[in-house]
Every structure is written in structure tokens, then in C-alpha cells.
N, C-alpha and C positions, 0 to 999 in steps of 0.2 A: 504494500499500499504506498503511494506516495503522500510524504504528508509536508510537500514544502509550502512555506506560505504565498509563492507566487505559482499558479496554477500554470503546466506546462502543456499546452493544446497538442490533441494526437497530430492534429497538421496544421499546416498555415491556413487559415479559415477566414475570408471574409462574410461573415454571416448574414446571407440574404435576407433582409426585412420582408419584400415584398410589398407589393400596390396595396394599401390600406382596403378593408372590405368594410369597417366599421367607421362610427362617427358618434359623438358625443355633443353636445349642446349644453351648457349649463346655463340656468336660469335661474339667478338668484335673488330675488323678492317672494317675501313672506309678510302674511298679515304680523307676526310678530316673531320674534327670537328666543325659541326653546332654550333655556338654559344650561342643557345638554350638548345643545349643537354644535360642531367646530366649522363646519362646512361653511364657504362662501356665502352667504346671505345679508340681505340690504331689508328690515322691515320699515313701514313706514313711510318709502318712498316710492308709491305710485308713478308722481308726475314723473321718473327716470323712464317709466316704463317706454314710451314713444321712442325718447333717446339710445336707448337700450335697442330697441329694435331695428332702430336704424344704424347705428355701431355694429352689431352681429351681421348685418346682411352684408356692411363694410366688408368687416374682416372674414367673410367668407369670400366673397369676392374676393380677394388675394388668392384665393387657390386659382384661377385664372380661369379655369370651366369647370363643371357641376363634374362630381367623382359619384360614380356609383356604388352603392352600399348593400350589404345587405343585412346589416344592423343599426339600426338608428336610434338613440338614446336622448331622452329629453329628461336633464335630472336636474335637481337644486339643491335649497332651493324650494319652491312650490310650482311649476311651470303653470299650474292650472289655478294658481292663485291670478293671474291674468285674466281681463273681463274677457270674454268671450270674444269680441272682434278682435281683441292684440294677442289672444291664443291661435284664432284663425291664421293671422298675419304672421306669425312666427312659424307655425307648420306649414305655411304655404313656403316661407323663406327656408324651412329645412329640406324640404320635398326639395325643392328647386335646385339646391347647392347641392344635396346626397341626394338622387335618383335611385329608387328601392327596388333590387334586381326580385328576379324571381324568386318563392318560397323566403322572402324577406321576414324580419322583426322589428316592429316600429313599438317601443316602450318610452311609457311619457308615467314621470310621478306625480303623486295627484293626493292630494289633503282630502278626508273624507268631507270637511265642510264645504268646498268648493263643489262637486257633483250634482250640480243642477242639470237640468233636463237642456238645458242652451249649450254647456259645456260639455254634455255627453255627444250634441247631435256635431259639433266642433270636432270632437273626436272620430265619430262614427264617418263624417265627412273626409277625414286625411286619409280614412285606412289605418287607425292606431290601432295595431294588433294586440297589443301588452301594455296592461297600468298597472303599478306597483305603489299600493294606497298605504301610508301613512298610519296604520292601525295602531301601533304601539302597546294597547288594552283595550281589554271590552269593561275593564273595572273603572267607575267614574272616579274615586278616590285616587286613583293610581293616575289616570288621564291629569286630572289635577294639578298635582306632583311633578309630572314631569310636565307639566304646563303647555300643555295639548290644547287647541283651541276647541276640540269636536267633543261631541257623548258618545257612549257604545251605541245610542241608537242611530246616530248619524253615518255610522260603519255599515250597519246593514244597511240604514237606505242608500248609502254610495253605492253598494255592491249591486244589488236589486237594480240600480238604475244601468250600472256600467255591463252586467252581465249580459244584455242581449248584444251590444254591440264589439267585445273584443273576445279574442280569442284565447287567451291566457292572463288570469286574475292572480295576482300576488298580495301578498300581506305581509307588512314590516311587524315585529312585535318583539318589545324590549321586557327584559327579566333581569333580577337582582336588584331591583330599583329598592330606594334605602326602606327598612319594615318592611319588605314583600317577605310573602310566606311562601314555602311546595306548594301549599293548599292553594291561594290566592294566583299563581302561576301555573297551577294545572287548570283551575278554573276558565283562567286565559286561552290555554289551549283547547281547551274542551269548545269555547265560545265561537272562535277559528275555524275548528275542524267541522262546525255545526252548518259555516257557511263554505262548504265545501270549496275553499279556494283551490289553484292548480299549482301555486308555490307558494314556503312560506319563508320567509329570510328573519332567523330570531339573534337577537344581540344581546350580548351584556351589557347591564350599563357602564358607561364608564364615562370618567371624570377626566377631561382634557383639561392642558393649561391654557390660562385666556380665557376658557368660557365664564359663565357665571357660576353653575355647578362646584368649579373647583373652589373657584373663590367661599362659597358656601358649606363646602365641607372642608376648608381651612380652617371657618371660625368656628365650627363645630354645628353648623344650623341643618349638616346632612352627615348622615354616616351611610359608609361604604359595606355593600352584603359582604357577610365572610365568607375565605375562598371557599370553602367546603358548599356550606348552602350555593353559590352560585354555582360550582359543576355541578351539586344535586340537581336547580332547574334547568341546564344544560344537557344533561344527561336524562333527565324525564323528557325532553322535549323531542330529544332524538328517538328514544323507543316509544312513544306515544305517537309520532309522525310514522316512523317505521312502519307500527302494527297499522295504522291507516291507510297504508300503502305511497307511502312519502319515500321516494329515493333522496338519501345522504349524497350530495355531489360535491360537495363544497363545504367548507368547515363551519360557514353559519345559513347556509342555502339549503333547502331541501323541497324536489318537486314531485308530480306528480309525472309519470311514463309522458315526455312527449312535449314537458314543460319547463326545462330548464331555461335560466335566463341564456340567451345565445350569445349578446351581449357581453356580459361578464365572462361568457370562458374566453372571449377573444384575449382578454387582459390575461386570465390564468395560464391561456398557451403562450402568452410572451410573445402575442402576434401586433400587428402597427395600428393604428388607427390613428384619424381627425377627431379635434377638438376645438371646438369656439367657445368665447365667454370668459366672464369675469375667471378666473382659478382656474380655468379648463387645465387639463394636461394631454398635451396630444406626444406619439410616438410615432416617428415617420422615418425614414432613410436612418435607422437607426440612433436617431438625434430624440431627445427628449427636452419639452419645451411646454413650460410654465406661465399661464399669461398671470398679471397683476389681480390680487385677491381683493383688492379697495374696486368695486364696483364704480366710483365716481372717478377713478383714475383712472381704469379700463376705459370710461366712456372717454374722457378726455383726450388719452391719447388715440384712439380709433377713429375717435371724431375729427382729428387734426391731423388725420392722416398717418400717423405714426402708429410701430408695433407696441401691440400690448405684452409682448414677453416680458416676464421679468425674470424667469431663470431658463438658461439653456444649457445642455451638455450632452457631449457627444461620447455615447458609450462605447468603451473596449468591448473587445470581444469576450474576455474575461468577465465583463460586468454586465455584458448580455447575458452568456450563462450562469450567473450568478443567480441575477434575479428570477429567472426562469427557473430556477430549483425551486427558490422560496415560493414563487407562484403556483409554479406545479406540485409543488407538496401541501396546498392547500387545499389541491381537487384531493377528493377520497381516492380515486383511481392511483393518485401519486405517479410516481415518474420511472417511467420505463427507459433502464439501461442503454440499451442498445439505441434507441431510436432518439433518444437525449445526446449522444455521443454523435449520432449521424447529424444531428441538425445544428449544436452548438460547439464540434469540433472538442470538445471534452468529455474525458470520461469522471464519472461520478467523483471515484477515489482520488482520480487525482485532481479535483476541484476543491473536493472537501471531507477527502477520505478521512480525517481525524474524528473531525465532527460527527459526521454520519456513524460513525464505529461508537462514537461515547452515546451518541443516544439510542441508536440501537441497544447496546450494553443497559440503560437506564430504561431500558422497556418505551421507548418513546417514538421511535419507528420502528417500524418493519421491514426487512430486507432479505427476500429469498433468492438472492444472485442475478435476477433477474430484473424486479422493480423494488423501488421503496419508497414507503408510503408510510403516513403516520399511523401510530396503532389509536384504540379508544383512549387510553391514559393521555398521549401524545396530541389528541384533539385539548384537551383541556388545558394543555398548557403552551399552545403551537406558538401565540408570539413570544415565548421565550426563548424558541428554539431560531428563530430567524436571525437575530443578529449573526452567531455560531456559524450560519452558513454563508451569508453575505462576507464574514471578515475573511481578508484575504492571508 
């Protein structure tokens, strides 16, 4: 096993990134900023929506020509916070610059409170196939604690309106909220399953530096769930959803057969993708670029004809391979050794042999010589594993 700090490629390889077949547009607007959210959002500034639409159209015009894609994803923020007219304009812009190829997936993130008949009609008119609904919980008290602006009843109403017009409906759920018990989380899962979604994303509540929840926890106003309790909630979700026919295909994502999020699978496969909007990150021709996170700065730059890019990095072949290893291990199927070496030019043991052997010995990774994957124990602590695999 090669344990050298700088991995040696099997051969000299200029890794082909390929022409992107996926695109993401970031919509930063929200009715309010939830205390746990660390995404690029701006609340209470609907006066900026028209300027944003002009800016996003201008940024996309710098592509020079429309770029056909098989997956198109509008995230946020809350895309459905836009008025029906503004949402219609945004979807028109998106589809003009990213024509959808056959058998496409077109996803839009949504907030339950926004899903009225007018917005649903706009989604249907633009042939949106998938909606990811930020339900987070079906418990009114938990929703209040999370600073969500919808009720459990509005989740049900939103699903009833969306079901006839989209092929795939996904729900986001948060667990391990302050004071949450395993029984309350179990009731959330029961309520979600009763609505027969096609996809579920389950996330333990995190406290990101710079968020309001981070400050509230530092002041003792919020208390994190203990690790054992959070792990029990996560495992309960895996078992309950598996019993209901869901396939666990990524650390936090489960789907009924045929309903995986194909757009996110592009990221986890290490493939390239376009992106536009405040804070958006793209990966094209081996270069990763991230737009400025400030919506007002993004608007000022683009409308002045200036680049909105705040960070740009040309990844070396080894960096590409290391990131692909981490992203690949997020998938439950793991990383197949021979396929990885063919594509990225590095044997897994040459790239990260010492770390892989350590985590196999600790029971966090499975390795049968053909494939490496997270074990059930590894799933519980996967975020702690990744830095060791990225380290040269």
C-alpha cells in the first residue's frame, strides 16, 4: 500500500470534465431568514426581484448560446416566493438558456406557504417535473422553534395541489431539534409517509457559524441534541423508510424506485455543471467558480457588466480525484475501485490508502477489494471522515 503524502497517478491523465448536462440557478429570496439557515438568502427585499431577473438573464447571456441539459434545478432561498408573474419570467429565462433534453428532470424548491393555484399553474406550464418541498416537520411547536412560516396543514394542502402536476414530489425533514424526542421524530416520519412522497431528504439540525442559531446556542438559549439521540433518530428514519419501500441512495437521501434526484447525482458523481445567481457554484472544464454571496453585490456587478465571481480555482488532477472519492462515498453504493482508477487516473490506495485502511479497521468503511463504501456505523459519522480523505 502506498502511503506517500502526494499521490502518484497511475498514468499522466488530463481528466476530461465533459460538457455539462446539468444546470443550477440560485434564487435568494425568502419571506424571512430562518435561524438555522446558512444559505445565500435575502429576506424582506422583494424590491430587488426585477433587478435579479434582469441580472440572471444577463449572466446567462454570457454563455453565448443556449446549453442543452438533462437536469435543471432551481434552488434557494425560495424560488416559489416569487410572485406568479416573476416565477413565470424566471422559468422562461431558465428554459431559454438551458433547453431540456429528452427524459429531463426539472426541479424547483418550494415552501409550503407559497403553493397556491397560480404558482402551481406556472410550474405546470413550464413542465416542471419535480418539486422539493421544505416541510421540515409536521409538528406545529417544532415548526415554530425552527422559525418556519407554515403550518402542518399547509404542507398537506401544498402536496394536494402539486400532486396532479409533477412526476416526483420530495419532502425535506429536519431531526434532532432542541428538545426533540425519538417519539416526536417518529410521528414526523409517520406523517410524511402518510402523504406518500416519492423522495425524502432527512437532515440533522446543524448550527453553522454566522447563523442566528449559532449565536443562540452560544448564549445557552438553544441546546443541541446529544449525539446518541441524533444517531438514534437518523437510524430510525433509515429503518422506517426502508420498510416503506424507500431506497437509501445517499447519506441524507432516500427515494422510491425511479425517483432519485438525478441532478444531485451529478454532483456526487463528480461531473460538471453550470450555475448562475448569487452564491452559485459551477464546475466547468476543471474550474470551480463561486459567485459573490451578497445578493446586492451580485446585482451591482452583473448589471454593471462585471463578473460576479468571488472565487475561482483550477483543480489539479489529484484534487479532482480526492473530491470525487469523498462525493462518491456519500453514495450508499460507494466507490468501485477499477472504475475510479480508469476515470480519475489514481488507485484508491495510492490516493488515500492510509486513511481508508484506518476507517476500515474502525468499522466505518467496508472494503472487499472491489468496492469501498460506508458501513452503517460510518454513516453516523461520515462528516468526520471526509477531511482525512481530502488531505494530501
